[in-house]
Backbone bond lengths (Angstrom), bond angles and torsions (degrees), N, CA, C in turn:
res aa  C-N    CA-C-N  psi(-1)  N-CA   C-N-CA  omega(-1)  CA-C   N-CA-C  phi
1 M - - - 1.462 - - 1.521 110.01 -
2 I 1.316 114.02 -101.03 1.469 120.69 -179.94 1.525 107.92 -116.83
3 P 1.322 118.41 101.15 1.415 118.63 -176.95 1.538 113.70 -70.38
4 G 1.299 115.22 147.79 1.441 121.00 175.22 1.530 115.93 93.34
5 L 1.323 116.86 -6.84 1.444 119.61 179.48 1.556 112.05 -86.81
6 T 1.326 115.54 139.71 1.443 117.72 177.73 1.508 112.84 -82.52
7 L 1.292 118.31 172.45 1.449 121.48 179.37 1.550 111.76 -58.00
8 W 1.323 115.89 -44.09 1.439 120.33 179.53 1.544 113.58 -63.77
9 E 1.313 114.51 -35.77 1.473 120.70 178.77 1.563 108.12 -68.57
10 F 1.351 118.52 -39.61 1.475 120.92 176.09 1.500 108.71 -64.77
11 A 1.324 118.95 -42.31 1.448 122.04 -179.88 1.528 109.97 -62.27
12 L 1.274 117.99 -42.68 1.466 120.89 179.26 1.540 110.81 -65.26
13 L 1.321 116.48 -41.56 1.438 120.63 177.56 1.588 110.73 -62.43
14 G 1.289 115.01 -40.15 1.449 119.21 174.09 1.461 116.32 -62.40
15 A 1.314 115.92 -39.99 1.460 122.55 176.11 1.551 112.23 -64.97
16 V 1.281 114.64 -35.80 1.480 120.50 180.00 1.599 109.83 -70.14
17 L 1.336 114.23 -40.57 1.439 119.66 -174.12 1.527 113.19 -86.38
18 A 1.314 118.82 -19.47 1.453 123.30 -175.29 1.539 114.75 -57.12
19 P 1.329 119.53 -46.83 1.504 119.76 -174.23 1.525 113.52 -81.54
20 T 1.319 120.06 8.39 1.451 120.72 -177.34 1.581 114.25 -76.05
21 D 1.339 116.16 -7.82 1.449 116.52 -176.01 1.551 112.12 -64.24
22 A 1.314 118.97 -24.87 1.468 120.58 -178.93 1.492 112.15 -65.85
23 A 1.336 116.99 -32.77 1.446 119.16 177.29 1.550 112.60 -64.57
24 L 1.278 117.61 -28.14 1.487 122.15 177.39 1.547 110.68 -72.91
25 G 1.305 117.23 -24.69 1.495 119.01 179.21 1.499 114.41 -97.35
26 K 1.312 117.85 15.30 1.437 122.03 -178.60 1.534 112.57 -58.96
27 T 1.304 116.54 -39.17 1.508 121.26 178.27 1.491 111.39 -59.85
28 A 1.369 115.02 -45.88 1.458 120.45 -177.41 1.521 110.15 -68.88
29 S 1.339 118.92 -36.38 1.430 119.54 -177.93 1.520 114.15 -78.06
30 S 1.293 118.06 -11.61 1.480 121.03 -179.00 1.524 110.57 -112.50
31 S 1.276 121.52 -3.96 1.446 124.52 -175.82 1.571 109.71 -78.44
32 P 1.322 116.67 133.25 1.462 117.75 178.16 1.515 112.31 -72.04
33 R 1.343 116.07 -14.96 1.493 118.78 179.27 1.526 112.02 -75.37
34 V 1.303 116.87 -17.51 1.503 121.03 178.42 1.551 105.29 -88.77
35 P 1.351 114.87 133.84 1.425 119.60 179.98 1.520 114.03 -57.34
36 P 1.350 118.53 144.47 1.455 120.04 -174.46 1.531 112.31 -60.02
37 L 1.264 122.47 -32.69 1.452 125.42 179.28 1.535 110.81 -63.19
38 V 1.377 112.95 -43.94 1.454 118.20 178.95 1.501 111.38 -67.92
39 R 1.349 119.47 -40.87 1.448 122.65 177.42 1.524 110.47 -62.13
40 H 1.277 118.03 -42.02 1.498 121.74 178.00 1.549 108.78 -63.29
41 G 1.289 117.24 -42.27 1.521 118.61 178.33 1.478 111.58 -63.29
42 L 1.297 120.22 -39.49 1.446 124.14 178.50 1.575 109.87 -64.73
43 N 1.304 117.03 -38.40 1.461 119.62 179.05 1.485 112.86 -70.06
44 V 1.351 116.66 -38.81 1.457 120.78 175.43 1.490 112.17 -64.35
45 E 1.356 116.07 -44.09 1.478 121.84 -177.87 1.516 108.89 -63.78
46 S 1.307 119.74 -38.22 1.470 119.73 -177.61 1.536 109.56 -67.78
47 G 1.261 118.20 -35.10 1.507 121.79 175.52 1.510 112.71 -66.58
48 L 1.347 115.71 -35.77 1.457 120.34 -179.46 1.514 109.74 -68.45
49 N 1.320 118.21 -35.65 1.479 118.87 -178.13 1.536 107.74 -61.75
50 D 1.285 119.90 -44.44 1.440 120.71 -178.66 1.547 110.04 -65.53
51 G 1.259 118.55 -44.11 1.463 122.09 -179.51 1.549 114.37 -65.97
52 L 1.336 114.74 -35.27 1.465 118.82 -177.37 1.557 112.11 -76.07
53 V 1.295 115.37 -28.04 1.460 118.63 -177.51 1.517 113.75 -81.66
54 L 1.318 115.58 -20.61 1.508 121.04 -173.84 1.512 111.60 -57.96
55 P 1.344 122.27 -44.23 1.481 119.19 179.36 1.515 111.46 -65.11
56 F 1.270 118.55 -38.94 1.469 121.59 176.46 1.510 111.07 -63.20
57 F 1.281 115.85 -43.65 1.509 119.25 177.72 1.500 111.34 -59.21
58 L 1.305 118.05 -43.43 1.479 121.24 -178.30 1.523 109.57 -69.87
59 I 1.257 119.08 -37.96 1.519 121.69 177.51 1.472 110.11 -63.73
60 F 1.333 117.96 -47.25 1.460 122.10 -178.44 1.543 109.34 -66.41
61 L 1.309 116.62 -36.87 1.447 119.20 -178.76 1.512 109.54 -69.70
62 A 1.319 118.81 -38.92 1.427 124.04 177.79 1.488 111.53 -67.20
63 A 1.332 119.35 -35.45 1.446 123.10 176.74 1.528 113.71 -66.01
64 L 1.315 114.82 -28.63 1.448 119.42 177.28 1.513 109.85 -73.07
């Protein structure tokens, strides 16, 4: 993969990349063909990803 990175650097990289899945669902969350309740759920879930990963990001950053 990426030679020379430590375990903590890989963990930090994973924490940075983990919440990016919401960007891939942007089309579904903005399409009028998707029911409003589902669109709202997608928007809420995308915000939770960012908020849930923050403590892990800070822990991994402090470990480095």
